[in-house]
C-alpha positions in Angstrom: -0.1 -299.0 -106.5 -1.4 -298.2 -110.1 1.1 -296.8 -112.6 0.2 -293.9 -114.8 1.5 -292.7 -118.1 1.2 -289.2 -119.5 0.8 -288.9 -123.1 1.1 -285.4 -124.9 -1.1 -285.1 -127.9 -0.4 -283.2 -131.0 -2.6 -280.7 -129.7 -0.5 -280.3 -126.6 -3.1 -281.9 -124.4 -1.9 -284.3 -121.8 -4.0 -287.2 -121.5 -3.5 -289.6 -118.5 -3.7 -293.4 -118.8 -3.3 -296.2 -116.3 -0.2 -298.4 -117.9 -0.8 -302.1 -118.4 1.7 -303.8 -115.8 4.2 -306.6 -116.7 1.7 -309.1 -115.4 -0.9 -307.9 -117.2 1.1 -308.1 -120.5 2.4 -311.5 -119.7 -1.0 -313.0 -119.1 -2.3 -311.5 -122.5 0.6 -313.1 -124.1 -0.4 -316.3 -122.5 -3.9 -316.2 -123.9 -2.7 -315.1 -127.3 -0.4 -318.3 -127.3 -3.1 -320.3 -126.2 -5.4 -319.2 -129.0 -2.5 -320.0 -131.5 -1.7 -323.4 -130.0 -5.5 -324.2 -130.1 -5.7 -323.3 -133.8 -2.6 -325.6 -134.8 -4.1 -328.4 -132.8 -7.4 -328.0 -134.1 -6.2 -328.0 -137.8 -4.0 -331.0 -137.2 -6.9 -332.7 -135.6 -9.2 -331.8 -138.7 -6.6 -332.9 -141.1 -6.3 -336.1 -139.4 -10.3 -336.9 -139.3 -10.3 -336.1 -143.0 -7.4 -338.0 -143.8 -5.6 -335.2 -145.4 -1.9 -335.6 -145.7 0.2 -332.3 -144.7 1.7 -330.8 -147.7 3.5 -327.5 -148.4 0.5 -325.6 -148.8 -1.3 -327.0 -145.9 1.6 -325.8 -143.6 1.0 -322.2 -145.2 -2.8 -322.5 -144.4 -1.7 -323.4 -140.8 1.2 -321.1 -140.4 0.0 -317.8 -142.0 -2.5 -317.1 -139.2 0.0 -317.9 -136.7 2.7 -315.6 -138.3 0.6 -312.8 -138.9 -1.9 -313.0 -135.8 -0.6 -310.1 -133.6 -0.2 -307.8 -136.8 -3.6 -308.4 -138.0 -5.4 -308.5 -134.5 -3.8 -305.1 -133.6 -4.8 -303.4 -137.0 -8.2 -304.8 -137.2 -9.4 -304.5 -133.4 -7.7 -301.0 -132.3 -4.8 -302.1 -131.0 -6.1 -305.2 -129.3 -5.2 -309.0 -129.8 -7.5 -311.6 -128.4 -5.3 -311.7 -125.2 -5.2 -308.0 -124.8 -9.2 -307.9 -124.9 -9.6 -310.3 -122.5 -7.0 -308.4 -120.2 -8.6 -305.1 -121.2 -5.7 -303.5 -122.4 -4.5 -302.0 -125.9 -1.8 -300.4 -127.8 -1.6 -296.6 -127.8 0.8 -294.1 -129.5 3.1 -292.0 -127.2 1.8 -288.7 -129.0 -1.9 -289.6 -128.4 -2.6 -290.1 -132.0 -3.9 -293.6 -133.4 -1.1 -296.1 -134.3 -0.6 -296.7 -137.9 -0.2 -299.5 -140.1 3.5 -298.7 -139.9 3.6 -298.5 -136.2 1.8 -302.1 -135.9 4.4 -303.5 -138.6 7.1 -302.2 -136.6 5.6 -304.0 -133.1 5.2 -307.1 -135.2 8.6 -307.4 -136.9 10.4 -307.0 -133.7 8.6 -309.9 -132.4 11.3 -311.7 -134.1 13.7 -310.9 -131.2 11.0 -309.7 -128.8 10.4 -313.3 -127.3 8.7 -313.3 -123.9 11.8 -313.3 -121.8 13.6 -310.6 -124.0 10.0 -308.5 -123.6 9.9 -308.9 -119.9 13.4 -307.9 -119.3 13.0 -304.8 -121.8 9.8 -303.8 -119.9 11.4 -304.1 -116.5 14.2 -301.5 -117.5 12.1 -299.1 -119.5 10.4 -296.4 -117.3 7.1 -296.8 -119.3 7.1 -300.6 -119.5 7.9 -300.8 -123.3 9.3 -303.9 -125.0 11.7 -303.3 -128.1 8.7 -303.3 -130.6 7.1 -300.6 -128.6 10.4 -298.3 -128.1 10.7 -298.7 -132.2 7.1 -297.8 -133.0 7.0 -295.2 -130.1 3.8 -297.1 -128.7 2.7 -298.4 -125.1 0.1 -300.4 -123.7 -2.3 -298.9 -121.4 -5.3 -300.3 -119.5 -8.9 -299.6 -120.9 -10.7 -301.1 -117.9 -12.9 -298.6 -115.6 -14.0 -296.7 -118.9 -17.2 -295.3 -117.7 -20.4 -293.6 -119.2 -20.1 -290.9 -116.9 -19.5 -288.2 -119.3 -21.5 -289.8 -122.0 -22.9 -287.4 -124.7 -26.8 -287.6 -124.7 -28.3 -287.9 -128.1 -29.4 -284.6 -129.8 -33.1 -284.2 -129.4 -35.6 -282.5 -131.7 -35.7 -278.6 -130.9 -32.0 -278.6 -130.1 -30.5 -274.9 -129.6 -26.9 -274.5 -130.6 -24.8 -272.5 -128.2 -21.5 -272.7 -129.9 -22.0 -272.2 -133.9 -18.1 -272.1 -134.4 -17.9 -275.9 -132.9 -17.6 -277.1 -136.2 -14.0 -275.4 -136.5 -12.9 -278.7 -134.5 -11.5 -281.4 -136.7 -12.4 -285.1 -136.1 -9.1 -285.6 -134.4 -10.1 -282.8 -132.0 -13.4 -284.7 -131.3 -12.0 -287.8 -130.9 -9.7 -286.6 -128.1 -12.2 -284.7 -126.3 -14.6 -287.6 -126.2 -11.6 -289.9 -124.8 -10.8 -287.5 -122.0 -14.2 -286.9 -120.8 -15.1 -290.4 -121.0 -12.0 -291.6 -119.0 -12.4 -291.5 -115.0 -8.6 -291.1 -115.0 -8.2 -288.0 -116.9 -11.6 -286.6 -115.4 -9.9 -286.3 -111.9 -6.8 -284.4 -113.7 -8.5 -280.8 -113.2 -5.4 -278.9 -114.6 -5.4 -281.3 -117.8 -9.4 -280.6 -118.1 -8.8 -276.8 -117.8 -6.0 -276.9 -120.5 -8.2 -278.8 -122.8 -11.1 -276.3 -122.2 -8.5 -273.5 -122.9 -7.4 -275.1 -126.2 -11.0 -275.8 -127.4 -11.9 -272.4 -126.8 -9.1 -270.9 -128.6 -9.8 -273.1 -131.6 -13.5 -272.5 -131.8 -13.1 -268.7 -130.6 -15.5 -269.2 -127.8 -15.7 -268.2 -124.5 -17.8 -269.7 -121.3 -18.1 -269.5 -117.5 -19.5 -273.0 -117.3 -17.6 -275.7 -115.5 -14.9 -277.2 -118.0 -16.8 -280.6 -118.2 -19.8 -278.9 -118.8 -18.6 -276.9 -121.5 -16.7 -279.6 -123.4 -20.1 -281.8 -123.3 -22.2 -278.9 -124.8 -19.4 -278.0 -127.6 -19.6 -281.7 -128.5 -23.2 -281.6 -128.8 -23.1 -278.5 -130.9 -20.5 -280.2 -133.3 -22.8 -283.3 -133.5 -25.7 -281.2 -134.3 -23.9 -279.0 -136.7 -22.1 -281.7 -138.5 -25.2 -283.8 -139.0 -26.7 -280.9 -140.9 -23.7 -280.7 -143.0 -24.0 -284.3 -144.1 
């Protein structure tokens, strides 16, 4: 049975995600450690072939990527390490916002005590499958599999007619949240959540519509993209 987690955004919109299982996180961690082991072995082999004697600065060259691997990967690759990318999972904030550098730093620093054994035990006894670093940073790890193009916003064609000229009252974060929801098959099945989102967007943009919620949201995103493009 799939586990789900409901995340409430700062707009009071509830997003529903499939939560990454302990097994998926464990396998992702194994892939990451395989990457790190391969890096160390490759460096050792290269230095040996070149006849280079290990020194303090070479230990830094080898050790720095190992030490900062998780922090840099999650920061640069939108909450994913190589292992997480292979397993199609990523880090997400519990409030629906994008994790900050501080959040990733907290997750990273807690790895000093969050070894695989401790992390697995912690995830077993937390309802949202969180390790200590997750609890400190208020993050969790969610699946990004099954993301579909079902609700992909079509490109704006020439001669486009705007229906909602107040669409630009939405901010960038609002637009990201809407796109995320209507591109996720899990949240698309949540009719109540879709209705709440549509109602919230109507309140922000001061619009009304009798169209189905998904059609309305797609249209207002199209209008936003068109109007925002004209302002650039």
